[in-house]
N, C-alpha and C positions, 0 to 999 in steps of 0.2 A: 653701830645702832647708837641713840641718843643714850645716854648714862644714866645712871638712878638720878632723876630730876630732886630740887629741894622739898624736902616735906612741909615744908613752910615756906610763905613769902619773903623774899631778901628786901628790907628797905634801909633805911637812914637810920642808923645809930646802932644796928646790929653789929656782930663783932663774931671772930672766929674761926674754924677752916672752912667752913664754905664760902664765906665772903674772901678770904685768900684765894679759892678758887675762880671765884667771879672775876677778880681783880687781874689772876693772870692770865685768863681769857681776852678780857678788856685791854690788855696789853700786847696782847698778840693782834687784835684787829686793828691798835693805834689809837682808841676812844682814850685807853688813862696811860699818858706817858708817865716814866719812869719817875718815882718819888726817893729822890737822893734820901731823904730822912725817913724814907719808909718804914714798915714794920718787919722784924729780925722771926724769927720762930719763936723767941719766947713771949713776942708781942705780937698778935696775930692783926692783920688789917682791919681799920675800921671802916663802916661804910660811911664815909662822912661825906660834905658836900662835893667834895670831889669827884669820888667814887661815883654818886648820884647823877651829877651831870654826864661823868661819863657814860653810865647805865643810857640816858633820856639821848645821847648823840647816837650811840649803837642802833636803839630804837626806833629814832628817826629816820637814819639811813636806809633801816631795813624793813620797814614800811610794817613797824611793830604800835603796840597800842604805848605812846609815851607818856609814861606815869613815873618812871626813874626808880619803881619797884620790878626785882627779877621775882618775876611767876615762871611758871613749868614752861609755858611757849616763848619766852625770852630765852629762858637758862636751854631750852632746846635750839633754840635759831644759832645763841651764842656760842653751844658748843661745835654745829658743824659748820662755825665761819671758820675754824681751823684749818678743815682739810681743803686741801689742791687736786686738780684729779691730779694721779698716779701715785697720791701719798698712801693710800691703802688699797688692801683689794676689794672690790666690792660684786656684792652677789645679793641677790633676793632671799632674805630669811623670813620666812611666810611669820605672821603677827610678831613680830620683830623687826621692822625695815629700818634700814640704814638711812640715814639723814646725813648733808651737810651741804657745803658749798662743791664739795667736788661733786655730787649728785647728780646739782643744778648744771653742772658744766658737761657732762656726760649726755644727758638729757638735750642740751643745746645741740650738742655737738652731731645727736643723732640726729635731729631731726632736720640741722641743716643739709644733712647726709641724704635728707627723703625718707627715715624712719619712723613711722606712725607710733607715737608714745604716748598721746593724752599730753596733759597738762606740765610744763615744765614747774614741780613744785618742791625738787630738793629731795625727794622722797623714792629710795629703789624699790617702787612695789612690782606688780605682775605684768602691769604693759612696759614698765621698763627693762623688766628681764625678755618678753617678750623682743621688743625691738635691739636688744643686744645680742641675741638667739641669731635673729636676721640677718644682725649685721655681720655676725662671726660666718653664719653659712655663707654669706655673699660673696666673704671674701676668701675663702677655704679653713676657716680655722672651724676645730670643734665645737660647734652649739652649745656649749653646758651654760652660757648668760652668767658666764664670770667675768668681771675685767678685772684680768692679770696683768703682766708683762707684755705677753705677746698681743692681746688682742687693743694696749696701749699703744702698740708700734702700727698694726693694723692701721689705728686713728690719724694717726701722724703723716702715712702718704697720701691722703684724701683729700680733696677740696667739697667743699659744699658745692649740693646738687640742686637744693631749692634756691632762687633769687626772687629777689623783687618784694622783700619784707620776709616778717617771721614767718616760719614754717609755721608753727604752731597756729597764726593766729588764719595763715591762709586756709588750715583744716579748717577749722572754726567755721569761719566764713562760708567756706561751702558747703561743710553738714548744714546749715544754717539753710543755704540755699535750696538744696534737695531734700529738705524737711517739710516744706511746704509752707502755705500763707496760715495756713486755719489756726484755732486752738484747740479745736477739738479732738479727743484721743488726747492728748497730754497731759503729762503728770507733773504738775507743779509742788515742791514741797514749800511749805509755811511755817517758818519759824518764830513765832513769836515770842522772844526773847524773854529771860527769867526764867520766873515759873517757880512753882511751891514754895518750899519756907524766901526764897529769894525773891522778891518783891520788886527790884530793881528799886529807881528814884522815885521820888514822892516831892508833888508840887502844889499849890494853890488850888482850889474850887475842889479840892477831894482827891485829885487824880495820883494815880497809882499807877508806874510803867510799866506792870507785869501785867494788869488787869486793862489798860486801855489799850495794849498794841493787842491782846489776845481781841477784843472788841474788833478793830481793826480787823485783823486777820479772818475774822467770820464774816466782816462783812463782805471782804473781797473773796473769800467763799464762795459764798452767795451767787454773787456774780459771776465767778470764772465756772462753776459748776452750770446755770444756765447757758453757757459755752459749749457745754461737754466735756469738759476740764476737771478731769481726779483731780484734788485735792487732796492731801495730804498734809496734818500738822507735825511737829515735832514733838508738840504738847499741848494738853488741855488745860481746862481748871483743875482738874483731879490728879494731874501726871505732871511727873518731872521730866525735862529736856535732856537734862544732864551737862556737862562740858559741851563746848564748842567742837571739841575731835568727837564727841560722840554723838551729836547730831550731826556732824559732817557725814560719820560712818552711818547715819543711819538714813540719809537721804541715798547715801551711795547702794544703797541694799535695794531704792526704790526703785534705781534706775528713773530717777525725775530729767525731766528737758532743762527747768533749772531751778535754782534756791532764791526763795525771798525772806532775808530775817527782818524782823521789824522791830525799832529800839525807839525810845526817847533818850531825853539827854538832860543834863541839871550841870550846873555853874556857879561859882561864885562870884564869877561877875558878874554884874548884874546887866549887861550888854548883849549878854551872850542869847543869840534867837536864830531861829532857823531852822530848815532841813537841808540834811547832806544826805549824799551815798560813796559807798564804799564797794569797790572792784578788789577782784585776783590782780596785783600787780608788782613784778621784784623785777624793776628793768634793767637792775645790773645783770640778771641770770638769765634773760630772755625770757621771764616766767610774765606773761600778760594775755588778761581775758579781752579779749575783741570784742564778743556777746556780751560779758559784763560789763563792759566801759559802755558800750552803746545803749544797754537796757538803765542802765544809773542814768546815763545821760536823761533818755528818754521821761525817766519816771519821776525826775527835779521837776523837769520842764512842765509836765504833766499836773504835777500836785503845786508847784507855785503856782501856776496859772490859776487854779482851781480854789486854792484857800487863800493868797499873799502871803504866807509863810516865806519868811526871806531866803533867796537860793546861798545855801553856804558852798556848792559846787559837788562834784565827784571826785575820790581820791584814790589811789592804789593803795593798796593794803596787803599783809600778809599774812593776816589777823587767821588762824586755825580755822574757820568755817567757809572763809573762801580759799585758803590752799590747798585742804582737803578733801573737798567735792571735787569727782570727775567731772560735773557738769557746770556751768558756769552759776555763781552766785552772787547776790547783792543783797548788801546791808542797807538799811535807810533808816534814818536816825532823824523821826519826824518831830521836831519841834522841841526847844530846853521847856521842861517844866517847873525850871525857876525864872524863867520872864515870863511879868502877866499879861503880855498881849499874845505869845504862844500859847498859855495856859487857857486864857479866855479862849482862843481857837477850838483848843484842844477838848475844850468843855462840854462844845456844841455838837449835839446829832449829826446835823447837818455836814458841818465841816469834815468828818468821819467818815458819810456818805459820799463827800467830792472827793477826798483822798482816795477810797477805795475804787472808785470808779478812776481816775487818775491813773492807777495802777494797772490795772484791769486795760485801759486803753494803752497804755505804755508797753505793757507785754505783747497784746494785737499787733502794735504799729513793728517791736522790736523781730517780731515774723513775718511782718510784710516786706522788708528788705526795701527794695530798690523801689518799687512797689509803691512805698510811702510818701505819700506829697502833701501830706495834711498840714495845715497850721495846728499848732500847738494850742490846747486849751478849749477847743473849739467843737471837737468830736465827742458824742456820745457812742455808747455803748450800740443803739440800732444803727446809727451811723455808720459804725463800724462793718454790725452785719451786713447792711446792704449796699460796702461799697465791696466788699469779698463777694455777696453775691454777683454782683455786676461784673466780677472777674473773673468767674469761674463761666456766666453766662461768653464773656468774649473770648474764654479760650476754647471752650465749647463750637463755636461759632466761627472756629478759622481752618 
């Protein structure tokens, strides 16, 4: 399991045993070369520019938020990076899941052998335990769900049985194909970022991120509800959503089909502007959400076509909300409140309506799959409804 994480965020200028620990881990990952003039036991490591750059290097490689500080998310991944498959015994500990690179390797190996375990997320949870038990039973071992020496020996003698791409991606696409084209009856969790005393970033025209994304979330909710979708918010005006881990856990309890997290951005660089999307992707370990990537691409194109916001592309990340949800999750960063043009657009109610419509159209197009041949930015919600009715009629007349 991940050890006790720093009670405070570590950043440049800090010193002490916690910084020593982080430096040791960064040396193990190869991000912080040994310093011949480094500290000894009487002079603990200093979180200087060299350490900050090493942290940024690690964060960039691991799809984390690249801010050069070590908070709970970065520390958890940094700790997990020290383990290779076979270094320790792996098992499911309810409420205190083991995490690490060795778990990711195990999950990828199980997927290649044809065992279903959900997302390759580096977390040894109940689904991973079930896959391990199924593997053990299949090779004649005691199905105790624990990956020890005997189970590791059995792994070494087997080749992958799933070919033609990522096993997880293949299963995700097949699940989507069998789930049908309609949005009706689905559960979508919308996560308006921040909330409570955390107001997020501020911009001109009186824009406040927490209020703006909640406004957009409500506009999306109204349109989805009209299509028979069950919409659940992680927070409201009067409640807080908690940490990303807590929001992900909440979405999992809802058995949602998809999670959409809404944010805005801010930068000291005056030219920074536009809309970006993020989905779960850890390519080094085979963790990749195909549906998340597809929806990210669709929602960006629909929003850009309707609003004129700059397309800042879709990017794979391992942020907790994206990694810990059992269903596809996407984060949409809608404009920079620090950029005057973006702020003007986002202060318009008409723009917010266009964003909401773009999100709903992108959701519907995600579930159309190969039947989606529409041009981006031209379909309205009624167009999609008529298209679905035509598809059902054609299927009935076969």
